[in-house]
N, C-alpha and C positions, 0 to 999 in steps of 0.2 A: 644755675639756667632758669630763666624764667619766661613762660610763655606770654603773649600779648596779643590783642585785638586793635586793628586801627579802626579807623572811621568809616573804611569800605566794607568792612568784616572781614578782611584778610587776617591771617594768624602770622606771627613772625616768633622766631626764638631768639633770645639773647644770652650769652654768655656774661654772668657775672663776676669774671675774675677768678674762675675756679683752677686750682691748680692741674687738673688733667684737660682743661678745656671742654669746651661743647663741638661736637660733631653731627653734620648734617649730611647722611647719605655717606659717610665714612670721611669727609674734608672737614677741618676745623674751620669755626666759623665766629664772629664777635656777635654778628645779628645778620638773620636771614628770614625771608617769607617763606612760609610753608606750602608746600603742594601735595596734592592727593598722593599717597602713597610713600614719602618721604619717610626716613629713617632717624630718628633723633638718638644720639648716645651722649 
């Protein structure tokens, strides 16, 4: 998983091909923008 910021100041999380995947609020994601109170696993 790698957090990243874009030019707008928004943060996103990106899965880097991990065996167990990256979950955002319980759902598997490849890349997704983060919002307040999101839970990343």
